[in-house]
PATORZA-797126 format. One record per residue: residue in one letter; x, y, z of N, C-alpha, C in turn. Coordinates in steps of 0.02 Angstrom, whole numbers, padded with zeros to 5 digits, always signed. Layout:
N
AXYZXYZXYZ ...
//
This chain:
149
X-00782-01057-00586-00756-00996-00615-00746-00944-00560 X-00693-00907-00565-00679-00854-00516-00724-00795-00528 X-00749-00768-00474-00788-00706-00478-00752-00654-00436 X-00739-00597-00468-00706-00543-00433-00758-00499-00400 X-00748-00485-00338-00792-00440-00302-00757-00372-00299 X-00791-00322-00322-00762-00255-00320-00806-00212-00275 X-00778-00193-00219-00811-00146-00175-00772-00081-00181 X-00799-00037-00223-00762+00024-00242-00744+00067-00182 X-00789+00074-00135-00772+00115-00076-00712+00086-00039 X-00710+00020-00033-00655-00013+00000-00590-00002-00038 X-00591-00013-00103-00531-00004-00144-00505+00067-00139 X-00549+00116-00144-00527+00186-00143-00501+00206-00074 X-00536+00186-00021-00515+00205+00046-00451+00169+00068 X-00445+00106+00051-00384+00070+00068-00325+00095+00026 X-00338+00113-00037-00287+00145-00079-00265+00211-00049 X-00313+00250-00025-00297+00313+00008-00256+00302+00071 X-00274+00250+00110-00235+00232+00170-00161+00222+00151 X-00149+00183+00097-00080+00168+00077-00043+00232+00057 X-00078+00277+00022-00045+00339+00003-00029+00384+00063 X-00076+00388+00109-00063+00428+00169-00006+00398+00210 X-00005+00332+00214+00050+00299+00249+00117+00314+00214 X+00117+00313+00148+00177+00329+00110+00201+00401+00122 X+00153+00447+00124+00171+00517+00138+00203+00524+00206 X+00178+00487+00255+00208+00488+00322+00275+00453+00322 X+00279+00394+00290+00339+00352+00291+00399+00389+00261 X+00386+00423+00205+00440+00458+00170+00444+00532+00188 X+00411+00551+00242+00412+00621+00264+00477+00637+00301 X+00489+00701+00312+00548+00720+00352+00547+00693+00424 X+00488+00676+00449+00482+00651+00517+00504+00578+00524 X+00500+00540+00469+00518+00470+00473+00579+00455+00429 X+00569+00422+00373+00626+00397+00334+00644+00438+00273 X+00607+00491+00259+00620+00531+00200+00691+00558+00193 X+00718+00589+00244+00786+00617+00238+00839+00563+00225 X+00834+00507+00260+00883+00453+00250+00876+00424+00180 X+00814+00412+00159+00801+00384+00093+00827+00431+00038 X+00813+00495+00045+00835+00544-00005+00911+00550-00006 X+00942+00550+00052+01015+00556+00056+01049+00497+00020 X+01023+00437+00030+01053+00378-00002+01040+00376-00078 X+00989+00412-00100+00976+00415-00172+01006+00478-00204 X+01034+00521-00163+01063+00582-00189+01012+00635-00208 X+00954+00635-00175+00900+00683-00189+00901+00739-00137 X+00877+00796-00157+00867+00851-00110+00793+00851-00089 X+00777+00883-00034+00706+00888-00014+00663+00921-00069 X+00690+00970-00103+00653+01004-00156+00639+00956-00214 X+00688+00916-00232+00679+00866-00285+00626+00815-00265 X+00628+00793-00203+00578+00745-00179+00508+00774-00183 X+00499+00836-00160+00433+00868-00162+00408+00874-00234 X+00452+00896-00279+00432+00904-00349+00412+00837-00380 X+00449+00785-00366+00432+00718-00392+00366+00694-00363 X+00358+00704-00298+00298+00679-00264+00235+00709-00294 X+00236+00774-00307+00177+00807-00335+00160+00779-00404 X+00210+00761-00443+00198+00735-00510+00173+00663-00509 X+00196+00623-00461+00181+00551-00463+00125+00530-00417 X+00099+00575-00375+00046+00555-00329-00016+00525-00363 X-00039+00553-00419-00097+00521-00452-00082+00449-00474 X-00024+00438-00503-00006+00370-00524+00003+00325-00463 X+00033+00352-00410+00041+00312-00349-00026+00293-00320 X-00075+00338-00322-00141+00322-00297-00174+00267-00340 X-00166+00271-00405-00192+00219-00449-00160+00151-00432 X-00095+00151-00423-00060+00089-00405-00084+00063-00337 X-00094+00107-00290-00119+00087-00224-00189+00056-00229 X-00231+00083-00272-00297+00054-00282-00293-00014-00315 X-00247-00023-00361-00237-00089-00393-00214-00139-00340 X-00167-00119-00298-00144-00163-00244-00202-00181-00198 X-00243-00131-00180-00300-00144-00137-00348-00193-00169 X-00362-00185-00233-00408-00230-00269-00380-00301-00269 X-00317-00309-00288-00287-00376-00291-00284-00408-00222 X-00264-00370-00173-00262-00396-00105-00331-00417-00081 X-00382-00379-00098-00451-00397-00080-00471-00463-00112 X-00450-00474-00174-00467-00537-00207-00431-00596-00174 X-00368-00587-00157-00330-00640-00124-00359-00655-00055 X-00377-00603-00018-00407-00613+00048-00475-00648+00041 X-00512-00630-00010-00577-00663-00022-00566-00738-00038 X-00518-00753-00081-00504-00823-00098-00479-00862-00038 X-00442-00828+00007-00416-00861+00067-00469-00867+00121 X-00526-00834+00111-00579-00837+00162-00562-00797+00224 X-00521-00745+00216-00500-00704+00273-00558-00661+00299 X-00574-00668+00363-00629-00630+00391-00610-00594+00456 X-00546-00597+00474-00525-00562+00534-00456-00532+00524 X-00434-00492+00572-00372-00455+00565-00311-00502+00563 X-00315-00559+00597-00259-00606+00598-00246-00632+00527 X-00300-00652+00494-00292-00676+00424-00268-00620+00379 X-00291-00559+00391-00268-00502+00352-00193-00492+00359 X-00168-00499+00421-00096-00493+00433-00058-00550+00401 X-00083-00611+00408-00048-00670+00381-00044-00665+00305 X-00099-00651+00272-00099-00646+00199-00056-00587+00176 X-00061-00530+00209-00019-00472+00192+00054-00489+00198 X+00072-00524+00253+00142-00542+00263+00166-00591+00210 X+00126-00642+00195+00146-00691+00145+00156-00660+00076 X+00111-00614+00058+00119-00580-00007+00182-00537-00007 X+00195-00504+00049+00256-00463+00054+00318-00508+00048 X+00319-00563+00087+00378-00607+00087+00390-00637+00018 X+00337-00658-00015+00346-00691-00080+00356-00646-00139 X+00325-00586-00136+00326-00544-00196+00365-00479-00187 X+00382-00460-00127+00422-00400-00116+00490-00418-00089 X+00492-00448-00030+00556-00463+00003+00598-00511-00038 X+00567-00557-00074+00605-00606-00112+00626-00583-00181 X+00593-00532-00207+00609-00511-00276+00646-00445-00280 X+00638-00400-00232+00669-00334-00238+00742-00329-00216 X+00772-00379-00185+00843-00372-00171+00886-00364-00234 X+00857-00381-00292+00893-00370-00355+00912-00297-00364 X+00872-00252-00334+00889-00181-00338+00957-00167-00307 X+00973-00204-00254+01037-00195-00221+01091-00236-00256 X+01074-00298-00273+01124-00344-00300+01146-00326-00371 X+01098-00307-00414+01116-00295-00484+01113-00221-00503 X+01064-00185-00478+01058-00114-00496+01101-00070-00452 X+01130-00099-00400+01175-00065-00354+01143-00005-00318 X+01079-00012-00304+01047+00038-00262+01070+00027-00191 X+01073+00078-00151+01095+00070-00082+01048+00022-00042 X+01078-00019-00001+01040-00066+00040+00991-00030+00085 X+01008+00029+00109+00963+00066+00153+00899+00085+00116 X+00905+00102+00053+00845+00118+00013+00801+00057+00008 X+00831-00001-00004+00793-00063-00007+00757-00075+00060 X+00792-00067+00115+00762-00080+00180+00704-00032+00194 X+00712+00031+00177+00658+00079+00188+00599+00063+00144 X+00611+00049+00080+00557+00033+00033+00523-00033+00052 X+00561-00084+00069+00532-00148+00088+00493-00142+00153 X+00518-00101+00199+00482-00089+00261+00415-00056+00248 X+00415-00007+00203+00352+00025+00185+00303-00025+00155 X+00328-00067+00110+00284-00117+00079+00257-00165+00131 X+00298-00185+00179+00275-00231+00231+00220-00198+00273 X+00234-00139+00298+00185-00105+00341+00121-00090+00303 X+00127-00069+00240+00067-00053+00201+00026-00116+00186 X+00058-00171+00168+00021-00232+00155-00011-00260+00218 X+00023-00256+00274-00008-00278+00337-00069-00236+00354 X-00061-00170+00349-00117-00125+00364-00174-00134+00316 X-00159-00139+00251-00212-00149+00202-00246-00216+00212 X-00208-00267+00229-00237-00333+00242-00286-00331+00300 X-00267-00296+00353-00311-00290+00411-00375-00251+00392 X-00367-00196+00358-00425-00156+00339-00473-00195+00294 X-00446-00229+00245-00489-00266+00198-00521-00326+00232 X-00482-00364+00269-00509-00425+00301-00563-00409+00351 X-00559-00352+00382-00608-00334+00433-00660-00285+00407 X-00660-00274+00343-00705-00224+00313-00777-00244+00325 X-00812-00202+00361-00883-00213+00372-00920-00147+00368 X-00892-00102+00330-00920-00035+00328-00962-00022+00266 X-00968-00070+00222-01004-00058+00159-01073-00027+00170 X-01113-00058+00212-01181-00032+00223-01179+00036+00256 X-01133+00045+00304-01129+00109+00338-01108+00164+00291 X-01059+00150+00248-01035+00201+00201-01090+00216+00150 X-01122+00165+00124-01176+00176+00075-01231+00218+00106 X-01249+00203+00168-01301+00241+00202-01279+00314+00213 X-01216+00322+00234-01191+00390+00247-01186+00431+00183 X-01170+00399+00127-01163+00434+00064-01228+00440+00024 X-01281+00409+00049-01345+00410+00013-01371+00481+00002 X-01356+00526+00047-01380+00595+00040-01348+00630-00020 X-01291+00603-00045-01259+00634-00103-01295+00618-00169 X-01333+00563-00169-01366+00542-00230-01431+00580-00238 X-01446+00600-00301-01507+00639-00313-01570+00598-00303 
//
């Protein structure tokens, strides 16, 4: 029988990593202006949407972190190389292979697909490395022990 291991600190911190990466990825410094231009959005519209959807995006990031942790656990991943390999395989099979429909059928601009798929690739690789090399449980629990009554 499968047993799911839930390390809440890991799920929350890796989910936070993905959200922070997304804020940088879609910022004016990186791909935000190009992405918005191809979708016909203004910077003000993007900011307004971002503020409304950040809580849901964080929840989704935590779900991704949890599922990725389970896959890495099943794969026996214990180092950064396995984290990268598993992250890449999940991206190739579940993102790169399924989302081109956005371009083919929904007629979204190809550039939007490339920016979004690139974000998914980088985030899954980074999350895979963080989770596969996670050895901070004891340190985090010890550091947070002072918060408990």
